[in-house]
SEPAVO-713719 format. One record per residue (C-alpha): chain; x, y, z; residue number from 1. Coordinates in nm, 2 decimals, decimal comma. Last residue first. Example, Ala and Ser with C-alpha at 12.3 -4.5 7.8 and 13.67 -1.06 7.14 Angstrom:
2
A; 1,37; -0,11; 0,71; 2
A; 1,23; -0,45; 0,78; 1
end
This chain:
538
A; -6,47; -3,99; -3,37; 538
A; -6,39; -3,62; -3,36; 537
A; -6,69; -3,55; -3,14; 536
A; -6,58; -3,84; -2,90; 535
A; -6,22; -3,70; -2,87; 534
A; -6,35; -3,35; -2,80; 533
A; -6,58; -3,48; -2,53; 532
A; -6,29; -3,67; -2,36; 531
A; -6,07; -3,37; -2,39; 530
A; -6,33; -3,14; -2,24; 529
A; -6,39; -3,39; -1,96; 528
A; -6,02; -3,38; -1,86; 527
A; -6,04; -3,00; -1,84; 526
A; -6,37; -3,02; -1,64; 525
A; -6,20; -3,26; -1,39; 524
A; -5,90; -3,03; -1,36; 523
A; -6,12; -2,73; -1,31; 522
A; -6,29; -2,90; -1,02; 521
A; -5,96; -2,98; -0,85; 520
A; -5,83; -2,62; -0,90; 519
A; -5,61; -2,54; -1,19; 518
A; -5,26; -2,40; -1,27; 517
A; -5,16; -2,57; -1,60; 516
A; -4,84; -2,76; -1,70; 515
A; -4,85; -2,83; -2,07; 514
A; -4,84; -3,13; -2,30; 513
A; -5,20; -3,04; -2,41; 512
A; -5,31; -3,41; -2,41; 511
A; -5,07; -3,51; -2,13; 510
A; -5,20; -3,23; -1,91; 509
A; -4,97; -3,15; -1,62; 508
A; -5,14; -3,00; -1,32; 507
A; -4,99; -2,73; -1,09; 506
A; -5,23; -2,63; -0,80; 505
A; -5,51; -2,38; -0,76; 504
A; -5,67; -2,34; -0,42; 503
A; -5,54; -1,98; -0,39; 502
A; -5,78; -1,86; -0,66; 501
A; -5,72; -1,52; -0,82; 500
A; -5,38; -1,49; -0,65; 499
A; -5,27; -1,82; -0,80; 498
A; -5,34; -1,70; -1,15; 497
A; -5,14; -1,38; -1,08; 496
A; -4,85; -1,59; -0,94; 495
A; -4,85; -1,82; -1,25; 494
A; -4,83; -1,52; -1,48; 493
A; -4,54; -1,37; -1,28; 492
A; -4,35; -1,70; -1,30; 491
A; -4,40; -1,71; -1,68; 490
A; -4,27; -1,35; -1,71; 489
A; -3,97; -1,43; -1,48; 488
A; -3,88; -1,73; -1,68; 487
A; -3,87; -1,52; -2,00; 486
A; -3,65; -1,27; -1,82; 485
A; -3,42; -1,54; -1,70; 484
A; -3,37; -1,67; -2,05; 483
A; -3,31; -1,32; -2,19; 482
A; -3,03; -1,26; -1,94; 481
A; -3,05; -1,12; -1,59; 480
A; -2,90; -0,78; -1,64; 479
A; -2,62; -0,84; -1,39; 478
A; -2,56; -1,19; -1,51; 477
A; -2,53; -1,07; -1,87; 476
A; -2,28; -0,80; -1,78; 475
A; -2,06; -1,03; -1,58; 474
A; -2,07; -1,31; -1,84; 473
A; -2,00; -1,06; -2,12; 472
A; -1,69; -0,93; -1,93; 471
A; -1,57; -1,28; -1,85; 470
A; -1,60; -1,39; -2,21; 469
A; -1,43; -1,08; -2,34; 468
A; -1,13; -1,14; -2,10; 467
A; -1,10; -1,50; -2,20; 466
A; -1,12; -1,43; -2,57; 465
A; -1,44; -1,44; -2,77; 464
A; -1,62; -1,61; -3,06; 463
A; -1,99; -1,59; -3,00; 462
A; -2,31; -1,79; -2,96; 461
A; -2,59; -1,61; -2,78; 460
A; -2,80; -1,81; -2,53; 459
A; -2,88; -1,52; -2,30; 458
A; -2,76; -1,67; -1,97; 457
A; -2,57; -1,98; -2,08; 456
A; -2,35; -1,77; -2,31; 455
A; -2,23; -1,99; -2,60; 454
A; -1,86; -2,00; -2,67; 453
A; -1,63; -2,05; -2,97; 452
A; -1,27; -1,96; -2,89; 451
A; -1,04; -1,66; -2,91; 450
A; -0,67; -1,64; -2,81; 449
A; -0,57; -1,30; -2,68; 448
A; -0,44; -1,42; -2,33; 447
A; -0,30; -1,73; -2,49; 446
A; -0,03; -1,54; -2,70; 445
A; 0,13; -1,32; -2,42; 444
A; 0,08; -1,61; -2,18; 443
A; 0,32; -1,82; -2,37; 442
A; 0,60; -1,57; -2,31; 441
A; 0,53; -1,57; -1,93; 440
A; 0,48; -1,94; -1,90; 439
A; 0,84; -2,06; -1,82; 438
A; 0,91; -1,76; -1,59; 437
A; 0,59; -1,81; -1,38; 436
A; 0,31; -1,57; -1,48; 435
A; 0,30; -1,23; -1,31; 434
A; -0,04; -1,16; -1,17; 433
A; -0,25; -0,87; -1,31; 432
A; -0,42; -1,07; -1,58; 431
A; -0,78; -1,02; -1,47; 430
A; -0,88; -0,82; -1,16; 429
A; -1,19; -0,94; -0,97; 428
A; -1,34; -0,76; -0,67; 427
A; -1,49; -0,44; -0,83; 426
A; -1,56; -0,63; -1,15; 425
A; -1,36; -0,70; -1,47; 424
A; -1,07; -0,48; -1,35; 423
A; -0,81; -0,54; -1,62; 422
A; -0,44; -0,59; -1,55; 421
A; -0,22; -0,36; -1,35; 420
A; -0,17; -0,41; -0,97; 419
A; -0,17; -0,04; -0,86; 418
A; -0,40; 0,16; -1,08; 417
A; -0,61; -0,14; -1,19; 416
A; -0,69; -0,09; -1,56; 415
A; -1,05; -0,01; -1,66; 414
A; -1,20; -0,12; -1,99; 413
A; -1,47; 0,10; -2,13; 412
A; -1,63; -0,08; -2,42; 411
A; -1,65; 0,11; -2,75; 410
A; -1,43; -0,12; -2,94; 409
A; -1,08; -0,24; -2,82; 408
A; -0,86; 0,00; -2,63; 407
A; -0,77; -0,22; -2,33; 406
A; -0,78; -0,53; -2,55; 405
A; -0,53; -0,38; -2,79; 404
A; -0,29; -0,33; -2,50; 403
A; -0,34; -0,69; -2,41; 402
A; -0,24; -0,80; -2,75; 401
A; 0,07; -0,58; -2,74; 400
A; 0,18; -0,78; -2,43; 399
A; 0,42; -0,66; -2,16; 398
A; 0,21; -0,83; -1,89; 397
A; -0,04; -0,55; -1,89; 396
A; 0,25; -0,30; -1,85; 395
A; 0,07; 0,04; -1,78; 394
A; 0,01; -0,04; -1,41; 393
A; 0,20; -0,32; -1,23; 392
A; 0,27; -0,68; -1,33; 391
A; 0,19; -0,81; -0,98; 390
A; 0,34; -1,08; -0,76; 389
A; 0,68; -0,93; -0,66; 388
A; 0,56; -0,75; -0,34; 387
A; 0,31; -1,03; -0,28; 386
A; 0,59; -1,28; -0,21; 385
A; 0,72; -1,09; 0,09; 384
A; 0,37; -1,10; 0,25; 383
A; 0,37; -1,48; 0,25; 382
A; 0,13; -1,67; 0,03; 381
A; -0,06; -1,96; 0,19; 380
A; -0,12; -2,26; -0,03; 379
A; -0,40; -2,44; -0,21; 378
A; -0,38; -2,67; -0,51; 377
A; -0,68; -2,75; -0,74; 376
A; -0,89; -3,04; -0,86; 375
A; -1,26; -2,96; -0,90; 374
A; -1,52; -3,21; -0,78; 373
A; -1,83; -3,00; -0,78; 372
A; -2,07; -3,04; -0,48; 371
A; -2,05; -2,67; -0,37; 370
A; -2,08; -2,54; -0,72; 369
A; -2,39; -2,74; -0,81; 368
A; -2,55; -2,64; -0,48; 367
A; -2,48; -2,28; -0,55; 366
A; -2,62; -2,31; -0,90; 365
A; -2,94; -2,46; -0,79; 364
A; -2,99; -2,23; -0,49; 363
A; -2,90; -1,92; -0,69; 362
A; -3,14; -2,01; -0,97; 361
A; -3,42; -2,09; -0,73; 360
A; -3,37; -1,77; -0,53; 359
A; -3,34; -1,56; -0,85; 358
A; -3,67; -1,69; -0,98; 357
A; -3,83; -1,62; -0,65; 356
A; -3,69; -1,27; -0,65; 355
A; -3,81; -1,21; -1,01; 354
A; -4,16; -1,34; -0,92; 353
A; -4,19; -1,06; -0,65; 352
A; -4,23; -1,15; -0,29; 351
A; -4,58; -1,07; -0,18; 350
A; -4,74; -0,72; -0,15; 349
A; -4,85; -0,56; 0,17; 348
A; -4,85; -0,22; 0,00; 347
A; -4,67; 0,00; 0,25; 346
A; -4,42; -0,24; 0,41; 345
A; -4,42; -0,44; 0,09; 344
A; -4,25; -0,17; -0,11; 343
A; -3,96; -0,15; 0,13; 342
A; -3,93; -0,53; 0,15; 341
A; -3,97; -0,59; -0,22; 340
A; -3,68; -0,35; -0,28; 339
A; -3,47; -0,53; -0,02; 338
A; -3,56; -0,86; -0,18; 337
A; -3,45; -0,73; -0,53; 336
A; -3,12; -0,60; -0,40; 335
A; -3,04; -0,92; -0,21; 334
A; -3,12; -1,13; -0,52; 333
A; -2,91; -0,91; -0,74; 332
A; -2,61; -0,95; -0,51; 331
A; -2,65; -1,33; -0,50; 330
A; -2,69; -1,34; -0,88; 329
A; -2,37; -1,13; -0,93; 328
A; -2,18; -1,35; -0,68; 327
A; -2,30; -1,67; -0,84; 326
A; -2,23; -1,57; -1,20; 325
A; -1,88; -1,43; -1,13; 324
A; -1,79; -1,74; -0,93; 323
A; -1,92; -1,98; -1,19; 322
A; -1,73; -1,80; -1,47; 321
A; -1,41; -1,81; -1,26; 320
A; -1,45; -2,18; -1,19; 319
A; -1,52; -2,27; -1,55; 318
A; -1,23; -2,05; -1,67; 317
A; -0,99; -2,24; -1,43; 316
A; -1,11; -2,58; -1,55; 315
A; -1,05; -2,49; -1,91; 314
A; -0,71; -2,32; -1,83; 313
A; -0,56; -2,65; -1,69; 312
A; -0,44; -2,79; -1,36; 311
A; -0,57; -2,52; -1,14; 310
A; -0,38; -2,32; -0,88; 309
A; -0,53; -2,13; -0,58; 308
A; -0,33; -1,89; -0,38; 307
A; -0,43; -1,75; -0,03; 306
A; -0,27; -1,44; 0,11; 305
A; -0,34; -1,13; -0,11; 304
A; -0,72; -1,13; -0,06; 303
A; -0,74; -1,43; -0,30; 302
A; -0,46; -1,49; -0,55; 301
A; -0,59; -1,70; -0,84; 300
A; -0,36; -1,89; -1,07; 299
A; -0,49; -2,09; -1,37; 298
A; -0,68; -1,78; -1,48; 297
A; -0,52; -1,79; -1,83; 296
A; -0,34; -1,45; -1,82; 295
A; -0,29; -1,45; -1,44; 294
A; -0,56; -1,38; -1,18; 293
A; -0,64; -1,15; -0,89; 292
A; -0,94; -1,19; -0,65; 291
A; -1,03; -0,91; -0,41; 290
A; -1,28; -0,89; -0,13; 289
A; -1,29; -1,27; -0,10; 288
A; -1,64; -1,41; -0,03; 287
A; -1,74; -1,65; -0,30; 286
A; -1,38; -1,74; -0,41; 285
A; -1,26; -1,79; -0,06; 284
A; -1,54; -2,01; 0,06; 283
A; -1,59; -2,22; -0,26; 282
A; -1,23; -2,31; -0,30; 281
A; -1,16; -2,38; 0,07; 280
A; -1,46; -2,60; 0,16; 279
A; -1,55; -2,53; 0,53; 278
A; -1,46; -2,70; 0,86; 277
A; -1,60; -2,54; 1,17; 276
A; -1,45; -2,34; 1,46; 275
A; -1,59; -2,20; 1,78; 274
A; -1,27; -2,05; 1,92; 273
A; -0,93; -1,98; 1,76; 272
A; -0,66; -1,97; 2,02; 271
A; -0,35; -1,75; 2,10; 270
A; -0,10; -1,89; 2,36; 269
A; 0,07; -1,80; 2,68; 268
A; -0,08; -1,48; 2,83; 267
A; -0,42; -1,56; 2,66; 266
A; -0,54; -1,44; 2,32; 265
A; -0,89; -1,56; 2,21; 264
A; -1,00; -1,53; 1,85; 263
A; -1,37; -1,54; 1,77; 262
A; -1,62; -1,71; 1,54; 261
A; -1,40; -1,94; 1,34; 260
A; -1,39; -2,07; 0,99; 259
A; -1,13; -2,35; 0,94; 258
A; -1,02; -2,41; 0,58; 257
A; -1,06; -2,72; 0,37; 256
A; -0,90; -2,88; 0,06; 255
A; -1,12; -3,16; -0,08; 254
A; -1,09; -3,14; -0,46; 253
A; -0,72; -3,22; -0,44; 252
A; -0,39; -3,13; -0,61; 251
A; -0,11; -3,11; -0,35; 250
A; 0,12; -2,82; -0,43; 249
A; 0,29; -2,84; -0,09; 248
A; 0,13; -3,12; 0,11; 247
A; 0,38; -3,38; 0,00; 246
A; 0,67; -3,18; 0,15; 245
A; 0,50; -3,18; 0,49; 244
A; 0,50; -3,56; 0,49; 243
A; 0,16; -3,73; 0,45; 242
A; -0,05; -3,86; 0,73; 241
A; -0,19; -4,20; 0,65; 240
A; -0,53; -4,29; 0,49; 239
A; -0,42; -4,23; 0,13; 238
A; -0,36; -3,85; 0,17; 237
A; -0,65; -3,73; -0,04; 236
A; -0,85; -3,61; 0,26; 235
A; -0,59; -3,38; 0,42; 234
A; -0,61; -3,43; 0,80; 233
A; -0,87; -3,21; 0,97; 232
A; -1,08; -3,50; 1,09; 231
A; -0,77; -3,65; 1,25; 230
A; -0,78; -3,37; 1,50; 229
A; -1,05; -3,54; 1,71; 228
A; -1,03; -3,41; 2,07; 227
A; -0,91; -3,06; 1,97; 226
A; -1,15; -3,08; 1,67; 225
A; -1,46; -3,05; 1,89; 224
A; -1,32; -2,73; 2,04; 223
A; -1,31; -2,69; 2,42; 222
A; -0,92; -2,71; 2,42; 221
A; -0,91; -2,40; 2,18; 220
A; -0,73; -2,49; 1,86; 219
A; -0,40; -2,31; 1,82; 218
A; -0,29; -2,00; 1,62; 217
A; 0,04; -1,99; 1,45; 216
A; 0,02; -1,69; 1,23; 215
A; -0,18; -1,36; 1,26; 214
A; -0,27; -1,12; 0,99; 213
A; -0,40; -1,35; 0,71; 212
A; -0,48; -1,64; 0,94; 211
A; -0,26; -1,93; 1,02; 210
A; -0,33; -2,26; 1,19; 209
A; -0,11; -2,46; 1,43; 208
A; -0,14; -2,82; 1,57; 207
A; 0,02; -2,82; 1,91; 206
A; -0,26; -3,00; 2,11; 205
A; -0,27; -3,29; 1,86; 204
A; 0,10; -3,34; 1,86; 203
A; 0,30; -3,22; 1,56; 202
A; 0,45; -3,38; 1,26; 201
A; 0,14; -3,39; 1,05; 200
A; 0,08; -3,02; 1,14; 199
A; 0,39; -2,92; 0,94; 198
A; 0,21; -2,75; 0,65; 197
A; 0,02; -2,53; 0,89; 196
A; -0,36; -2,54; 0,85; 195
A; -0,54; -2,25; 0,70; 194
A; -0,75; -2,00; 0,90; 193
A; -1,08; -1,82; 0,82; 192
A; -1,23; -1,51; 0,98; 191
A; -1,26; -1,32; 0,66; 190
A; -1,55; -1,42; 0,65; 189
A; -1,79; -1,48; 0,94; 188
A; -2,11; -1,35; 0,80; 187
A; -2,10; -1,51; 0,45; 186
A; -1,92; -1,80; 0,62; 185
A; -2,24; -1,89; 0,81; 184
A; -2,44; -1,90; 0,49; 183
A; -2,17; -2,11; 0,32; 182
A; -2,17; -2,36; 0,61; 181
A; -2,55; -2,38; 0,61; 180
A; -2,54; -2,46; 0,23; 179
A; -2,27; -2,73; 0,29; 178
A; -2,48; -2,89; 0,57; 177
A; -2,79; -2,89; 0,35; 176
A; -2,61; -3,06; 0,07; 175
A; -2,46; -3,32; 0,31; 174
A; -2,82; -3,40; 0,42; 173
A; -2,98; -3,26; 0,73; 172
A; -3,21; -3,49; 0,91; 171
A; -3,16; -3,35; 1,26; 170
A; -3,22; -3,00; 1,14; 169
A; -3,56; -3,10; 0,99; 168
A; -3,66; -3,27; 1,32; 167
A; -3,57; -2,96; 1,51; 166
A; -3,79; -2,75; 1,29; 165
A; -4,08; -2,98; 1,36; 164
A; -4,00; -2,98; 1,73; 163
A; -4,00; -2,60; 1,74; 162
A; -4,34; -2,60; 1,56; 161
A; -4,48; -2,84; 1,82; 160
A; -4,34; -2,64; 2,10; 159
A; -4,51; -2,32; 1,99; 158
A; -4,33; -2,07; 2,21; 157
A; -4,41; -1,80; 2,46; 156
A; -4,64; -1,99; 2,69; 155
A; -4,43; -2,31; 2,67; 154
A; -4,11; -2,12; 2,76; 153
A; -4,27; -1,93; 3,05; 152
A; -4,39; -2,27; 3,19; 151
A; -4,05; -2,42; 3,16; 150
A; -3,88; -2,12; 3,32; 149
A; -4,12; -2,14; 3,61; 148
A; -4,06; -2,52; 3,65; 147
A; -3,69; -2,46; 3,67; 146
A; -3,73; -2,29; 4,01; 145
A; -3,80; -2,63; 4,17; 144
A; -3,78; -2,55; 4,54; 143
A; -4,04; -2,81; 4,65; 142
A; -4,28; -2,57; 4,81; 141
A; -4,42; -2,54; 5,16; 140
A; -4,16; -2,33; 5,35; 139
A; -3,95; -2,29; 5,03; 138
A; -3,58; -2,35; 5,09; 137
A; -3,27; -2,13; 5,16; 136
A; -2,95; -2,32; 5,24; 135
A; -2,71; -2,32; 5,53; 134
A; -2,44; -2,58; 5,56; 133
A; -2,35; -2,78; 5,88; 132
A; -2,47; -3,10; 5,72; 131
A; -2,83; -2,96; 5,69; 130
A; -2,96; -2,65; 5,88; 129
A; -3,28; -2,49; 5,74; 128
A; -3,34; -2,12; 5,69; 127
A; -3,70; -2,01; 5,62; 126
A; -3,86; -1,84; 5,33; 125
A; -4,21; -1,67; 5,34; 124
A; -4,42; -1,72; 5,03; 123
A; -4,35; -1,51; 4,72; 122
A; -4,22; -1,81; 4,52; 121
A; -4,55; -2,00; 4,57; 120
A; -4,74; -1,70; 4,43; 119
A; -4,53; -1,71; 4,12; 118
A; -4,59; -2,09; 4,09; 117
A; -4,97; -2,04; 4,10; 116
A; -4,95; -1,76; 3,84; 115
A; -4,75; -1,99; 3,61; 114
A; -4,99; -2,27; 3,66; 113
A; -5,28; -2,04; 3,56; 112
A; -5,09; -1,93; 3,25; 111
A; -5,03; -2,29; 3,16; 110
A; -5,40; -2,38; 3,20; 109
A; -5,50; -2,08; 2,99; 108
A; -5,25; -2,18; 2,72; 107
A; -5,39; -2,53; 2,71; 106
A; -5,75; -2,40; 2,68; 105
A; -5,66; -2,18; 2,39; 104
A; -5,49; -2,47; 2,22; 103
A; -5,79; -2,70; 2,27; 102
A; -6,03; -2,43; 2,13; 101
A; -5,79; -2,37; 1,83; 100
A; -5,78; -2,74; 1,76; 99
A; -6,16; -2,77; 1,78; 98
A; -6,21; -2,47; 1,55; 97
A; -5,97; -2,61; 1,29; 96
A; -5,61; -2,48; 1,26; 95
A; -5,49; -2,29; 0,95; 94
A; -5,47; -1,95; 1,11; 93
A; -5,30; -2,09; 1,42; 92
A; -4,99; -2,17; 1,21; 91
A; -4,88; -1,81; 1,21; 90
A; -4,75; -1,70; 0,87; 89
A; -4,37; -1,74; 0,82; 88
A; -4,37; -1,94; 0,50; 87
A; -4,12; -1,70; 0,35; 86
A; -3,91; -1,48; 0,58; 85
A; -3,80; -1,14; 0,44; 84
A; -4,15; -0,97; 0,45; 83
A; -4,02; -0,70; 0,68; 82
A; -4,24; -0,80; 0,98; 81
A; -4,16; -1,17; 0,91; 80
A; -3,79; -1,11; 0,93; 79
A; -3,82; -0,91; 1,25; 78
A; -4,05; -1,18; 1,41; 77
A; -3,81; -1,46; 1,31; 76
A; -3,51; -1,27; 1,46; 75
A; -3,70; -1,22; 1,79; 74
A; -3,81; -1,58; 1,80; 73
A; -3,44; -1,70; 1,76; 72
A; -3,33; -1,46; 2,03; 71
A; -3,59; -1,59; 2,27; 70
A; -3,50; -1,96; 2,19; 69
A; -3,13; -1,89; 2,23; 68
A; -3,19; -1,74; 2,58; 67
A; -3,39; -2,04; 2,69; 66
A; -3,11; -2,26; 2,56; 65
A; -2,86; -2,06; 2,76; 64
A; -3,06; -2,11; 3,08; 63
A; -3,02; -2,49; 3,04; 62
A; -2,65; -2,49; 3,13; 61
A; -2,50; -2,80; 2,99; 60
A; -2,26; -3,05; 3,15; 59
A; -2,42; -3,35; 2,99; 58
A; -2,59; -3,48; 3,31; 57
A; -2,69; -3,13; 3,40; 56
A; -2,87; -3,08; 3,07; 55
A; -3,08; -3,40; 3,09; 54
A; -3,15; -3,34; 3,46; 53
A; -3,29; -3,00; 3,38; 52
A; -3,46; -3,12; 3,07; 51
A; -3,70; -3,34; 3,26; 50
A; -3,91; -3,55; 3,01; 49
A; -4,23; -3,43; 2,84; 48
A; -4,14; -3,56; 2,50; 47
A; -4,14; -3,21; 2,36; 46
A; -3,88; -3,11; 2,62; 45
A; -3,65; -3,40; 2,52; 44
A; -3,69; -3,31; 2,15; 43
A; -3,61; -2,94; 2,22; 42
A; -3,30; -3,03; 2,41; 41
A; -3,19; -3,26; 2,13; 40
A; -3,23; -2,97; 1,88; 39
A; -3,02; -2,74; 2,10; 38
A; -2,74; -2,99; 2,15; 37
A; -2,73; -3,08; 1,78; 36
A; -2,71; -2,71; 1,69; 35
A; -2,42; -2,66; 1,94; 34
A; -2,24; -2,95; 1,78; 33
A; -2,31; -2,79; 1,44; 32
A; -2,16; -2,46; 1,55; 31
A; -1,86; -2,65; 1,70; 30
A; -1,74; -2,83; 1,39; 29
A; -1,83; -3,05; 1,09; 28
A; -1,74; -3,37; 1,27; 27
A; -2,04; -3,32; 1,50; 26
A; -2,06; -3,39; 1,87; 25
A; -2,41; -3,46; 2,02; 24
A; -2,35; -3,84; 2,05; 23
A; -2,04; -3,77; 2,27; 22
A; -2,23; -3,56; 2,53; 21
A; -2,31; -3,85; 2,76; 20
A; -1,95; -3,97; 2,75; 19
A; -1,81; -3,62; 2,82; 18
A; -2,05; -3,57; 3,11; 17
A; -1,95; -3,91; 3,26; 16
A; -1,58; -3,83; 3,23; 15
A; -1,61; -3,49; 3,40; 14
A; -1,35; -3,24; 3,28; 13
A; -1,48; -3,11; 2,95; 12
A; -1,86; -3,08; 3,02; 11
A; -1,77; -2,98; 3,38; 10
A; -1,63; -2,65; 3,25; 9
A; -1,98; -2,56; 3,13; 8
A; -2,12; -2,60; 2,77; 7
A; -2,41; -2,37; 2,72; 6
A; -2,19; -2,13; 2,52; 5
A; -2,27; -1,76; 2,58; 4
A; -2,53; -1,64; 2,32; 3
A; -2,40; -1,48; 2,00; 2
A; -2,40; -1,82; 1,83; 1
end
């Protein structure tokens, strides 16, 4: 995405180029359209067809794809050198002798062709006159400079491996797409925009979006959504565009934001460039720098400009608990992987079992969170509203129960110096938002109400309030929990067994009712021991 866009002006003005490019466009946004174009270019090159004509017909500049390939290879080499890319060992190590010999011969042939081409380019040039225009041509060559780029590309890259990766990208499921979106948002946030409430009354080219610091931004004309704005229409609108009044407070599980790569300001209008649709709830709760809640967590104010409302406290608490767990697990995984990296540079050790366990846990919980159907309302909060949104320090909602919480037990509970409420983590502040007038008195009682709850991390059953539950969940996620520690020990045992013999594989024995790590020979011996034991007993 840091390489200049391969789409030329002709891609948006020429009708033939627009028609040929149509199958590459993605409803998810411009980054996925770019990925489709790159993957299709790899497929055409792997099939031995002319990529120059293919690119020109679609209004694409092929040189940009070569730059992307180089950049991708450099990133891969850096990650492998620092032990951060799993499965990154060169494929040549596992090739047979005949395959290695054939591959070496192919590379020698490509290198010779490249040298021949370079000699051809050094030959004397002559001027030829055609249709009253001068052009430079090779005296004996055919003028195909693209062949040199193609030869250099094939010498520097494993085309079969690129094609295999391209095939995986072309078969992405919705789960894969959502994970890619979240990964991209982790780098792009806070570059997100929310649609204006009155977009349903505007023409396609005038639909506006708002960021935290700049309102009324437009979609760039080159965007995929500029030609297909209906994709951005609220999903629970019954097939027709709702009135702006119906959008306010709309409970839905499909609210979306637009993440963008850059903001372009011209003399006339400001535009957001390179945009993609992202799920609103998951994006802002996972990456907001500050999240503020009321007494029962039914209202969340994220980064002071986006408000989430949930229909009931149970749903709200589940969301907050999931967010705290995911963010702490994500941070713990990054910390462990960096520690493994620095130790691995000297010791050449593999990824630790704890890191693998955290990866699996994060992937599972993150997928579950992304696919959850949670009803909530989303709206933009104006700066004037935030001035009267917080209870302030020393008040804690005016509740004696909350004051008891601040001094309860030996736990150190920190109050936010400006907003009030309790700082559960460095980004989450509990009970600092003023409840609505009708719920303010009720909030004084519900914030101290205790309920039975079992921690999913350590398995301990307890009777806790909302605040105590959030504090325990945060501490338990940071420490890893007893269940996670037991899984880590089992994973470490499997890793040690695998290091002794890399040919071992998981085998489930129905007699032992246990999954064992055995080689093929050991599996046969294990089965035979059961048969012998059964015969002896008989």
